[in-house]
N, C-alpha and C positions, 0 to 999 in steps of 0.2 A: 884319458884319466885309467894311470895305472896305479896297479897297486900297491905295494910299498911290504917288503916286511920289519915288523919290531925292528929287526937291526939297522933296516936300511934308512926307516926312520930314524932312530937316531941320530945313522950318523950324517941325516942333511938337514936336521934339527937343532938349529945352534943355541948358546947355552943365553937364559938374557944377563946382563947385565946385572953389576950388584945394587949399579944406581934406581934400577926398575924393579928389581921384589919390593914387596909391598913391606913395610918395616912392621914389626912383632915389636908391644910394647917390654920395658926390662922384667916385670915378673913375670909374665906371661913365659918369652924366653928364658926364666930363670927354670920355670917351674916345667920345663919342657925339656930342657936341658938332664933336670932331674930325675927324670920318668923311665920309672920302671916297670916292662912288660910284666913279673912278677907279682904283681900289683893285683892284674886284671881275675876275672873268676872263668872260670872255661863255660861254654855252652855250646848246649849244639847249635847247627843252624838247619831248620828245618826250608824244602824247598818249597811254597806249596804252589803246585802246579794244580789249579785246579780244571779239568774236561769237564764239559759238557756230556750226562746223561744220554744216555737212548730215547729218555721219555724228551729232553727239554730239545736232540737237534730232532724228536720226531713233534713236540708242535711247536718249532721254528719252521719244522716244513709247509707243516697244514698251514700254518701263519700265511708263509709266502706263496703258497697254491692260491690261498685265497685275496692276500693283495694282486697277485696276477691275473684268478679271475674277475676280481675287481676292475681292474684298470683294462682289460682288453675283452671289458662288458659294450653291446654292438643295442648303444640307446634309440637304432633306427628302430629296431624292434618292438618297441615299448607301444602301446595303446596313448590316443590325448586321453584327457579326462579335465572335466568342466568342471574350476572351484567357486564351490557354494560358500559364501561367506552367511553365517550363522548369524544371527543377533544376541547372544547371552542377556542382555536387559532386561527386564519385566516390564508387561506392557503396563501401561494410566490401570486399564483397571485392578490390575494384580495390583500397584500400590496403593490407590484407595485401600479395597481390602485390606488390606497390610496395616496401614495408616490408621485404620478404625480399629482393627483388634490392638492395636499396640493404646489407642487414645482409651480403648476396654479398661486393657491390665491399666495399666498408670491409674485412672481413674478407682479402681480394685482398688490398689497399691497407695494410693494419695487417700482417701477413703478418711471424712473428720465426724469421727463416733464421737463428737461433744454434742450434735444436734441431736441426739437420740435418747427416748424416754427409754427408764428401767422399764424389764416386764416380767411378770410371773407367770409362768408354765406350767396351765393345770394338767396332770394326766389324767384323764380319760379310762377307763376300765375299759374293753369293745365287751369283754364274754360276759356271760351271762350267765342269773346265780345260783348256786351249786343243786339249788331243789332245780332247775331246769336240766341241769347235766344229766342228774342220778334220772329223773324220766326220762329226759333219749336212749340212754345207757340202757331198762329194763325195759327198754321198747326194741330197741336193737335188739341186745337177747334173743323179747319174746322171737321175732321177726327169722331172727341168725338159727332157733332153733325150730321152727318152721320149715324156712329153705334144708334145712342140711336134718331130718329128720330122715332116720335107717326106715324104711320101711316094710328092709329082710327078718328086724328084731320082731317083726308081732307076733300073733300063732294066729292057726286059722281055727276059724271056728260053721261054726254049718247054724244058717237060718234057720228060723224055725216059726212060720204065720202064725198068731196066736185071734189073729183078726179075720175069718174065713167070710169072702162074702157069701151074702145073704141067700138063703135060696128062695123058686117061687114060695112055696108056701107063704114062708117069712114075709115076704114080699104082701103080698093079696093082707097077712091081715094086719098088718103094717098100714094097710089102704082102707079097707076095715078100719078102722078104729079112728 
């Protein structure tokens, strides 16, 4: 196959016959014949050639390297592992416990209160009377006063014995009497 220039192409290409051309509607034909380019608006065409950024190229390379590594992986280096199938279903005891719990909750939620009798609650005062509290306070204050007594506030005193021991003479007189 040889490439032909546009001039050679025009020469070798024959024009189609008039009967082979597509038929155009009359009103469209009149519009096309009366069309002038003055009615068109001027616009600037912008060619958008979006080249990938360096970041995109780096990402694509890293992905390609990853895929190449995965494709070239030698599966003979892997170790054999046994698969353990675990049963996530609960056992019989768990099911019984859940059923019992559910039954209790259901009984509490749907309890028939019409069979119950009205009861007045009597509040009891477990506190002692005020007199006993006052006695206990005075007793505690007295004990605290003894325990927390500060002996450094006492004055020093000399003791003087006023009842001396009897002498021999006084003892003999008492024996005779």
